[in-house]
C-alpha positions as CSV (number, residue, x, y, z in Angstrom):
1,M,55.8,340.2,-21.4
2,A,53.3,338.2,-23.3
3,I,55.8,337.9,-26.3
4,L,58.8,337.1,-23.9
5,A,56.8,334.3,-21.7
6,A,56.2,332.7,-25.4
7,L,59.7,333.0,-26.3
8,V,60.9,331.4,-23.1
9,V,58.3,328.6,-24.0
10,I,59.5,328.0,-27.4
11,S,63.3,327.7,-26.5
12,L,62.3,325.5,-23.6
13,T,60.8,323.1,-25.9
14,R,63.2,323.4,-28.3
15,A,66.1,322.6,-25.5
16,H,64.1,319.3,-24.8
17,G,64.2,318.1,-28.7
18,A,61.0,319.2,-30.1
19,Q,60.7,320.1,-33.4
20,P,59.6,323.4,-34.8
21,P,56.0,323.6,-35.2
22,T,54.3,322.1,-38.4
23,I,51.3,323.8,-40.1
24,A,50.2,320.1,-40.5
25,I,48.7,319.9,-36.8
26,K,45.9,322.6,-36.4
27,V,45.3,323.3,-32.7
28,D,43.4,326.7,-31.1
29,Q,46.7,328.5,-30.3
30,V,44.9,330.2,-27.2
31,G,43.9,326.9,-25.7
32,Y,41.2,324.9,-24.4
33,P,39.0,325.0,-21.1
34,L,39.6,322.2,-18.9
35,D,36.1,321.1,-19.1
36,G,34.4,320.1,-22.9
37,P,35.9,318.7,-26.2
38,K,39.6,319.1,-26.6
39,M,40.8,318.4,-30.2
40,A,43.1,318.9,-32.9
41,I,43.0,318.4,-36.4
42,V,45.7,317.1,-38.3
43,S,46.4,317.3,-42.3
44,A,49.2,314.9,-42.7
45,P,49.2,310.9,-42.2
46,G,49.6,309.7,-38.5
47,K,48.6,306.7,-36.4
48,D,48.9,308.2,-32.8
49,F,49.9,311.5,-31.0
50,E,51.4,312.9,-27.9
51,L,50.7,315.8,-25.7
52,K,53.4,316.9,-24.1
53,R,54.4,319.8,-21.4
54,S,55.7,322.7,-23.2
55,S,58.2,323.4,-19.9
56,D,60.3,319.9,-19.9
57,G,58.9,318.1,-23.1
58,A,57.5,315.4,-20.7
59,V,54.7,312.9,-22.6
60,V,51.4,313.4,-20.2
61,F,49.0,311.9,-22.4
62,H,49.1,309.7,-25.3
63,A,46.1,308.2,-27.7
64,N,45.3,307.1,-31.3
65,L,44.4,309.9,-34.2
66,T,41.0,309.0,-35.2
67,P,40.7,307.4,-39.3
68,A,41.3,310.0,-42.1
69,Q,38.2,311.6,-43.6
70,P,38.1,313.6,-46.6
71,D,37.5,317.3,-46.1
72,A,35.8,319.1,-49.4
73,D,36.1,322.4,-48.3
74,T,40.2,321.9,-48.0
75,G,40.8,319.1,-50.1
76,E,42.3,317.3,-47.5
77,M,42.5,314.0,-45.9
78,V,42.2,314.8,-41.9
79,Q,42.4,313.0,-38.7
80,A,41.5,314.1,-35.1
81,A,43.7,314.5,-31.9
82,D,41.3,313.8,-29.1
83,F,42.5,314.7,-25.7
84,S,39.4,315.7,-24.0
85,S,39.7,313.5,-21.0
86,Y,43.0,315.3,-20.4
87,R,42.3,317.8,-17.9
88,N,45.5,319.2,-15.7
89,P,45.8,323.1,-16.3
90,G,49.1,324.2,-17.9
91,T,50.9,325.3,-21.4
92,Y,51.4,322.0,-23.9
93,Y,51.6,321.0,-27.5
94,L,51.2,317.7,-29.7
95,E,53.6,315.6,-31.3
96,I,53.1,313.0,-34.0
97,P,55.5,310.7,-35.0
98,G,56.5,311.4,-38.8
99,V,54.8,314.9,-38.8
100,G,56.1,317.0,-36.3
101,R,54.9,319.2,-33.4
102,S,52.0,321.8,-32.8
103,W,52.2,325.5,-31.9
104,N,51.9,325.6,-27.9
105,F,48.7,326.3,-26.0
106,T,47.1,326.4,-22.7
107,L,44.9,324.6,-20.9
108,G,42.8,325.9,-18.3
109,R,39.4,327.3,-16.7
110,N,40.0,330.7,-17.9
111,V,42.1,330.5,-21.4
112,Y,39.9,333.0,-23.1
113,E,40.1,336.4,-21.5
114,R,43.2,337.5,-22.7
115,T,41.7,336.9,-26.2
116,Y,38.6,338.9,-25.2
117,Y,40.4,341.7,-24.0
118,M,42.7,342.1,-27.3
119,A,39.6,341.7,-29.2
120,M,37.9,344.8,-27.3
121,R,41.4,346.5,-27.3
122,G,41.0,346.2,-31.3
123,F,38.0,348.7,-30.9
124,Y,40.1,351.2,-29.0
125,G,42.7,350.9,-32.0
126,Q,40.1,351.9,-34.7
127,R,39.2,355.1,-32.5
128,C,38.8,358.3,-34.5
129,G,39.3,361.8,-33.7
130,T,41.6,361.1,-30.4
131,A,45.3,360.0,-29.7
132,V,45.4,356.4,-29.4
133,D,48.2,354.7,-27.4
134,M,48.2,351.0,-27.2
135,G,50.2,351.2,-24.4
136,A,53.6,349.6,-23.0
137,E,52.4,345.8,-23.7
138,F,52.2,347.4,-27.6
139,P,55.1,349.9,-27.8
140,G,54.9,352.1,-31.0
141,F,51.2,351.1,-31.6
142,S,50.0,354.8,-31.2
143,H,49.0,357.6,-33.0
144,P,48.0,361.6,-32.6
145,A,44.8,362.5,-33.2
146,C,43.0,362.3,-36.4
147,H,40.1,363.6,-38.7
148,L,39.3,366.6,-36.5
149,H,37.6,368.4,-38.9
150,G,34.5,367.5,-40.8
151,E,32.0,369.3,-43.4
152,F,28.5,368.4,-44.7
153,G,29.0,367.3,-48.6
154,P,27.0,368.1,-51.2
155,S,24.8,365.1,-50.9
156,S,23.8,365.7,-47.2
157,G,21.3,368.7,-47.9
158,A,23.3,370.8,-46.1
159,N,26.7,372.9,-46.1
160,G,29.5,374.5,-43.7
161,E,31.5,372.7,-41.1
162,R,29.7,369.4,-38.9
163,D,31.1,368.6,-35.6
164,N,31.3,364.6,-36.0
165,V,34.6,364.0,-34.4
166,G,34.7,360.6,-33.0
167,G,33.3,356.8,-33.7
168,W,35.7,354.2,-34.9
169,H,37.1,353.6,-38.3
170,D,35.0,351.0,-39.9
171,A,37.5,348.7,-41.5
172,G,41.0,349.1,-43.1
173,D,39.8,352.6,-44.2
174,Y,39.2,355.4,-42.3
175,G,35.3,355.7,-43.4
176,R,32.7,355.8,-40.6
177,Y,29.3,354.1,-41.7
178,L,26.3,354.4,-39.5
179,V,24.5,350.9,-40.8
180,N,27.9,349.1,-39.8
181,S,28.2,351.0,-36.7
182,G,24.5,349.9,-35.5
183,I,25.2,346.1,-36.0
184,S,28.8,346.5,-34.2
185,T,27.8,348.7,-31.4
186,G,24.1,347.0,-31.1
187,T,26.1,343.4,-30.7
188,L,28.2,344.7,-27.9
189,L,25.5,346.4,-26.1
190,S,23.9,342.7,-26.4
191,A,26.7,341.1,-25.1
192,W,26.9,343.3,-22.0
193,E,23.0,342.4,-21.5
194,I,23.7,338.8,-22.0
195,F,27.3,338.2,-20.2
196,G,27.6,341.7,-18.2
197,A,28.4,339.5,-15.3
198,K,31.3,337.9,-16.8
199,L,32.5,341.4,-18.4
200,K,32.2,343.9,-15.6
201,S,35.4,343.7,-14.1
202,I,37.2,343.2,-17.0
203,Q,39.8,346.5,-17.7
204,L,40.5,347.2,-20.9
205,K,43.7,350.2,-20.5
206,I,41.4,352.6,-22.3
207,P,41.2,356.3,-20.8
208,E,37.8,355.8,-19.6
209,S,39.1,352.9,-17.4
210,G,38.0,353.1,-13.6
211,N,35.4,355.6,-14.5
212,G,32.7,353.3,-12.7
213,T,31.4,352.3,-15.8
214,P,32.3,348.8,-17.0
215,D,34.9,349.3,-20.1
216,I,32.9,347.3,-22.8
217,L,30.3,350.0,-22.0
218,N,33.0,352.9,-22.2
219,E,34.2,351.8,-25.5
220,A,30.8,351.1,-27.3
221,R,29.9,354.9,-26.0
222,W,33.1,356.0,-27.9
223,N,31.1,355.3,-31.1
224,L,27.9,355.4,-30.1
225,E,28.5,359.5,-29.4
226,W,29.4,359.7,-33.3
227,M,26.5,357.7,-34.0
228,L,24.3,360.3,-32.1
229,K,26.3,363.2,-33.6
230,M,25.1,361.8,-37.0
231,Q,21.4,362.6,-36.3
232,D,20.0,365.7,-38.1
233,G,17.7,368.1,-36.1
234,D,14.6,366.3,-37.6
235,G,15.3,362.8,-36.7
236,G,16.8,361.5,-39.7
237,V,20.2,360.2,-39.8
238,W,22.9,360.5,-42.3
239,H,24.2,357.4,-43.9
240,K,28.0,357.7,-43.4
241,Q,31.1,360.2,-43.0
242,T,33.8,359.6,-45.4
243,S,36.1,361.1,-47.9
244,D,34.9,360.8,-51.7
245,H,37.2,358.1,-52.5
246,F,39.6,356.0,-50.2
247,S,43.0,357.2,-48.8
248,G,46.8,355.6,-49.4
249,F,48.1,353.6,-47.2
250,V,49.0,356.4,-44.7
251,A,48.9,356.6,-40.9
252,P,45.5,358.1,-39.7
253,Q,46.9,361.5,-38.9
254,D,48.3,361.8,-42.4
255,D,45.0,361.3,-44.1
256,T,44.5,364.7,-45.3
257,L,41.1,364.3,-47.4
258,L,38.2,366.0,-46.6
259,S,36.0,364.1,-44.1
260,E,32.1,364.6,-45.4
261,V,28.8,363.7,-43.9
262,I,27.4,361.7,-46.8
263,G,23.7,361.6,-47.9
264,T,21.4,360.4,-50.4
265,G,21.5,363.1,-52.6
266,S,17.8,364.1,-52.7
267,A,15.5,365.1,-50.2
268,P,15.3,364.1,-47.0
269,Y,18.8,363.3,-47.6
270,K,18.6,360.8,-44.4
271,S,18.0,357.1,-44.8
272,T,15.7,354.9,-43.0
273,C,17.9,351.9,-42.6
274,A,20.7,354.6,-40.8
275,T,17.9,356.2,-39.0
276,A,16.2,352.9,-37.7
277,D,19.6,351.3,-37.1
278,L,20.3,354.4,-34.6
279,A,16.7,354.3,-33.0
280,A,17.5,350.5,-32.1
281,V,20.9,351.0,-30.8
282,A,20.1,354.1,-28.8
283,A,17.0,352.0,-27.6
284,I,19.5,349.5,-26.0
285,A,21.6,352.0,-24.8
286,S,19.0,354.2,-22.9
287,R,18.4,351.0,-20.6
288,V,22.2,349.6,-20.6
289,Y,23.7,353.0,-19.3
290,Q,20.9,353.7,-16.9
291,P,22.9,352.5,-13.8
292,F,26.1,354.3,-14.9
293,D,24.9,357.8,-16.4
294,A,21.5,358.5,-16.2
295,Q,21.6,361.7,-18.2
296,F,23.5,360.0,-21.2
297,A,20.3,357.3,-21.0
298,A,18.0,359.8,-21.2
299,R,19.5,361.6,-24.3
300,N,19.8,358.2,-26.2
301,L,16.1,357.6,-25.5
302,E,15.0,360.6,-26.7
303,A,17.4,360.3,-29.8
304,A,15.5,356.6,-30.4
305,R,12.2,358.4,-30.2
306,R,13.1,361.0,-32.7
307,A,14.6,358.4,-35.2
308,W,11.6,356.1,-34.6
309,T,9.2,359.2,-35.7
310,W,11.3,359.9,-38.6
311,A,11.4,356.4,-39.8
312,E,7.7,356.1,-39.3
313,K,7.2,359.1,-42.0
314,N,9.9,357.8,-44.4
315,P,9.5,354.0,-44.0
316,N,12.0,353.2,-46.8
317,I,14.3,356.0,-48.1
318,T,17.6,354.1,-49.1
319,F,20.9,354.7,-50.0
320,R,23.3,354.7,-53.0
321,N,26.8,356.2,-53.6
322,P,25.7,359.6,-55.0
323,P,28.1,360.9,-58.1
324,G,31.6,361.3,-57.2
325,V,31.7,359.0,-53.8
326,S,33.3,355.4,-54.0
327,T,33.9,354.8,-50.5
328,G,32.0,351.8,-49.0
329,E,28.2,351.9,-50.0
330,Y,26.7,349.6,-47.4
331,G,23.5,350.0,-49.2
332,D,20.1,348.2,-48.6
333,R,17.1,348.2,-51.0
334,N,14.6,347.2,-47.8
335,C,15.1,348.9,-44.4
336,S,12.0,347.2,-42.7
337,D,14.0,344.7,-40.9
338,E,16.0,347.9,-39.3
339,R,12.4,349.4,-38.1
340,L,11.7,345.7,-36.9
341,W,14.5,345.8,-34.8
342,A,14.0,349.3,-33.5
343,A,10.4,348.6,-32.7
344,A,11.6,345.6,-30.5
345,E,14.4,347.5,-28.7
346,L,11.8,350.7,-28.0
347,A,9.0,348.4,-26.8
348,R,11.8,346.2,-24.7
349,T,12.9,349.6,-23.2
350,T,9.8,351.7,-22.7
351,G,7.4,348.8,-22.9
352,E,4.9,351.0,-24.6
353,A,2.4,349.7,-26.6
354,V,2.8,351.2,-29.9
355,F,6.3,349.6,-30.4
356,N,4.9,346.3,-29.2
357,D,2.0,346.4,-31.7
358,Y,4.4,347.2,-34.3
359,F,6.4,344.2,-33.8
360,L,3.6,342.0,-33.3
361,S,2.1,343.2,-36.6
362,N,5.3,342.7,-38.4
363,Y,7.5,340.0,-36.8
364,A,6.2,336.8,-38.5
365,Q,7.5,337.6,-41.9
366,F,10.9,337.5,-40.7
367,L,11.1,334.4,-38.7
368,S,12.6,332.7,-41.9
369,T,15.6,334.8,-41.2
370,L,16.1,332.4,-38.5
371,D,16.2,329.4,-40.5
372,K,19.7,329.9,-41.9
373,P,22.2,330.8,-39.4
374,P,24.2,332.8,-38.7
375,A,21.1,335.0,-39.7
376,E,22.3,338.3,-38.8
377,S,24.2,340.7,-40.8
378,W,24.5,344.2,-41.4
379,S,22.1,344.2,-44.0
380,Q,19.6,341.8,-42.1
381,V,19.1,343.0,-38.6
382,A,15.7,341.4,-38.2
383,P,17.0,338.7,-36.1
384,M,18.5,341.1,-33.6
385,G,15.2,342.4,-33.1
386,L,13.4,339.0,-33.1
387,W,16.1,337.7,-30.4
388,S,16.0,340.8,-28.0
389,Y,12.1,340.8,-28.1
390,A,12.2,337.0,-26.9
391,L,15.3,337.5,-24.4
392,S,13.3,340.8,-22.8
393,R,11.0,338.6,-20.4
394,Q,8.8,341.9,-21.1
395,K,5.5,342.7,-19.2
396,G,2.8,341.6,-21.8
397,A,5.2,339.9,-24.3
398,D,3.1,338.0,-27.0
399,A,3.5,334.2,-25.9
400,K,3.2,333.3,-29.4
401,A,5.6,335.2,-30.8
402,L,8.0,334.3,-27.9
403,D,7.6,330.6,-28.8
404,A,7.9,331.2,-32.3
405,I,11.1,332.8,-32.3
406,R,12.5,330.6,-29.7
407,Q,11.4,327.4,-31.5
408,R,12.9,328.4,-35.2
409,T,16.2,329.4,-33.0
410,L,16.6,326.1,-31.4
411,A,15.5,324.0,-34.3
412,A,18.1,325.6,-36.5
413,A,20.7,325.4,-33.6
414,H,20.3,321.8,-33.4
415,E,21.1,321.1,-37.3
416,V,24.0,323.6,-36.7
417,V,25.2,321.3,-33.8
418,K,24.9,318.1,-35.8
419,R,26.6,319.8,-39.1
420,T,30.0,321.1,-37.0
421,H,30.1,317.5,-35.3
422,D,30.1,315.9,-38.6
423,N,32.6,318.6,-40.5
424,P,36.0,316.8,-40.4
425,Y,37.4,320.2,-39.0
426,R,34.9,320.3,-36.7
427,M,33.3,323.9,-37.3
428,S,29.8,325.2,-38.5
429,M,31.0,326.4,-41.8
430,T,29.4,325.3,-45.0
431,T,30.8,325.5,-48.7
432,T,28.9,328.4,-49.6
433,D,30.2,330.3,-46.4
434,Y,33.5,331.0,-47.6
435,V,32.5,334.5,-48.7
436,W,33.9,337.9,-47.9
437,G,34.0,338.2,-44.3
438,S,33.9,334.3,-44.0
439,N,35.3,334.4,-40.4
440,G,32.8,336.9,-39.5
441,V,30.5,334.3,-40.6
442,A,32.1,331.9,-38.3
443,A,31.9,334.2,-35.4
444,G,28.2,334.6,-36.4
445,Y,27.7,330.8,-35.9
446,G,29.0,330.9,-32.5
447,M,26.8,333.8,-31.7
448,Y,23.8,332.2,-33.1
449,L,24.6,329.1,-30.8
450,L,25.3,331.1,-27.7
451,I,21.9,333.1,-27.8
452,A,20.1,329.7,-28.7
453,N,21.9,328.5,-25.4
454,Q,20.2,331.6,-23.6
455,F,16.9,330.2,-24.9
456,S,17.6,326.3,-23.7
457,P,20.8,325.7,-22.2
458,D,22.4,322.8,-23.7
459,A,26.2,321.6,-23.7
460,S,26.3,320.9,-27.4
461,F,25.4,324.5,-27.9
462,A,28.3,326.1,-26.0
463,D,30.4,323.3,-27.5
464,A,29.5,324.0,-31.0
465,A,30.2,327.8,-30.5
466,R,33.7,327.1,-29.3
467,D,34.1,324.9,-31.8
468,N,34.1,328.0,-34.4
469,L,36.6,330.1,-32.1
470,H,39.1,327.2,-32.3
471,Y,38.7,327.6,-36.0
472,L,39.3,331.2,-35.6
473,L,42.4,330.9,-33.0
474,G,44.5,328.5,-35.6
475,R,42.2,325.1,-35.9
476,N,42.0,325.5,-39.6
477,T,43.8,324.7,-42.5
478,F,46.4,327.2,-42.3
479,S,47.0,326.6,-38.8
480,L,46.7,330.4,-38.5
481,S,45.4,332.5,-35.7
482,W,42.9,334.9,-37.5
483,I,43.4,337.5,-34.5
484,T,46.7,339.7,-35.2
485,Q,49.2,339.1,-32.1
486,V,47.1,336.2,-30.7
487,G,48.9,333.1,-30.6
488,E,52.3,332.0,-32.0
489,N,51.3,331.8,-35.6
490,P,48.8,334.9,-36.1
491,F,48.3,336.4,-39.6
492,Q,50.6,339.3,-40.4
493,H,49.6,341.5,-43.0
494,P,46.0,342.8,-42.5
495,H,44.4,345.1,-45.2
496,H,44.6,347.9,-42.6
497,R,45.7,351.2,-43.2
498,P,47.6,352.0,-39.9
499,S,49.2,348.4,-40.2
500,G,50.0,349.3,-43.6
501,A,51.7,352.7,-42.4
502,K,53.4,351.3,-39.5
503,G,54.4,347.8,-41.5
504,A,53.2,345.8,-38.5
505,A,49.9,344.4,-37.4
506,W,48.1,346.7,-35.1
507,P,47.0,344.1,-32.4
508,G,43.5,342.2,-32.0
509,L,42.1,342.3,-35.2
510,L,40.1,339.6,-36.9
511,S,41.0,338.8,-40.4
512,G,38.4,338.6,-43.1
513,G,39.4,335.0,-44.0
514,P,38.9,332.7,-46.8
515,N,36.6,334.1,-50.0
516,A,35.8,331.9,-52.3
517,G,34.6,334.5,-54.7
518,R,37.8,335.8,-55.3
519,S,37.0,339.2,-55.2
520,D,40.0,341.3,-55.8
521,A,43.0,340.9,-58.2
522,V,45.5,339.2,-55.4
523,L,42.8,336.3,-54.9
524,A,42.3,335.9,-58.4
525,R,45.8,335.0,-59.1
526,L,45.7,332.2,-56.7
527,P,45.5,328.9,-58.3
528,K,42.3,328.1,-59.9
529,D,41.4,324.7,-58.5
530,L,41.8,326.0,-55.1
531,P,39.1,324.5,-52.6
532,P,36.8,327.4,-51.0
533,A,38.4,327.2,-47.6
534,K,42.0,327.7,-49.3
535,V,41.1,331.2,-51.0
536,Y,42.9,333.0,-48.7
537,T,46.3,335.1,-48.8
538,D,48.0,336.8,-45.9
539,Q,48.9,340.1,-47.7
540,L,48.1,343.7,-47.3
541,A,46.7,343.9,-50.9
542,S,44.1,341.4,-50.3
543,Y,41.1,343.7,-49.1
544,A,38.5,340.9,-50.1
545,S,40.2,338.2,-47.7
546,N,42.0,339.7,-45.4
547,E,40.7,343.3,-44.6
548,I,39.5,344.0,-40.8
549,C,35.8,345.2,-39.8
550,I,34.2,346.5,-37.2
551,N,31.2,344.1,-37.4
552,W,32.9,341.0,-37.4
553,Q,35.0,342.0,-34.6
554,A,32.0,342.4,-32.6
555,A,30.6,339.0,-33.5
556,L,34.1,337.9,-31.8
557,V,33.5,339.6,-28.8
558,F,30.4,338.1,-28.5
559,L,31.7,334.7,-28.8
560,L,34.4,335.3,-26.7
561,A,32.3,336.5,-23.9
562,G,30.1,333.6,-24.0
563,E,33.1,331.4,-23.4
564,L,34.3,333.4,-20.4
565,P,33.9,331.4,-17.0
């Protein structure tokens, strides 16, 4: 239905004489809220612009473009088309004499709910161990149950079969990785804790819809159940469950490589980072699921306590791929940040002094992580713990710690706001941010700003967070929506095995984005003089710029949740 509506709009605009869209006019292809800034970026010379109604081509607003200014990260001279004062809902496009017209977009009071739905459905499409069907709105995007058999690998310290069915495929491959599941699931649960009132009634058309639990929690639980299965009887947690090498570009059910529980290769075989990540996420889950499933909540708290005890006894057992294993490593040489996150979440959930004392004895050494947004990543989760502690409003929380966390966050957020306003593309990225997963960095900036807004509500935080969403949804140098099947000009060829096997992009997935490091052979063949924001190609083979990944996806969901009315 959505595709049909878009085709109708396009046919109507062309009937009224509009030109085909040009990538020189960059708009958020989903749209803009009625209130707040509304801006497009133009990379071709022009003097003025017209905002036109898509249904009949009527001009509803006219203004001059801003003076051109250079953008070093794209190598372009760009101007802005500012139509913030126009506040009538509808579907529109911009037209600039001598340049062309933009893609269509919507102005409305709730323009991002559909995109939130798509991003959350992206997680459903990543489910492992069950049949997946995206439904009538996405015909043919389905697969039967996959990866139904698992065994202990030689590095795990155990042998035989292991019931580890479930979880989400991590990225473009079919592996499941505890540490990346940790930050991804934790981010979704945090989005619920902060924005739950906005999310509770949004149904995702997943098998659990209508069961009395909000669907964001239903989807997160699918992965959390697998995370719990990765915990050993002694409380420790194995690092990952993958084959020993990546499969070819086959559909999930056609991946016949053995799925193995992979450990460190020597006693105690589990890793501290994975164990502390589970402790943190299970501690959040124990309070989040309490109103909906008290038994599941209790199971999570018990798992979190056992994981904490194991991590105390084994404070820094790190992981590197054992011999013969070449799947994603997610290696981390220091697990103290994971332990801080676990302590913060257990303190918030239980109110017990042992966890609060640990946090207060250790948090100060991590405050500097807040000084350089977006701060958090799968390998640096201290900000998750710092923010959770400061947001908890728990009895006995230390006033000095609360003030330090809030003030460091707010100071950095104000700097990001200024940088975003000064950036010719009106987004938060710096030249050094165009790394592997740069679109996840952009979403992370938005997440940081929305958390700062929780500490001290400020319209500039919300506006700058939304600017990063505009970037992801088409206001970028390529004029691409970097979410599959969202907007009129989305990227088409994710490095994603189900998409590659089908020959079409599965819906709702965020691309990794430009990568100035040129970390794959496809990027290495691009022209040598490309500025950092242009080192990207929409090709399946470019895993370093066009793969998808659940941690980037989770930051996107958080950002979208914050933008819902």
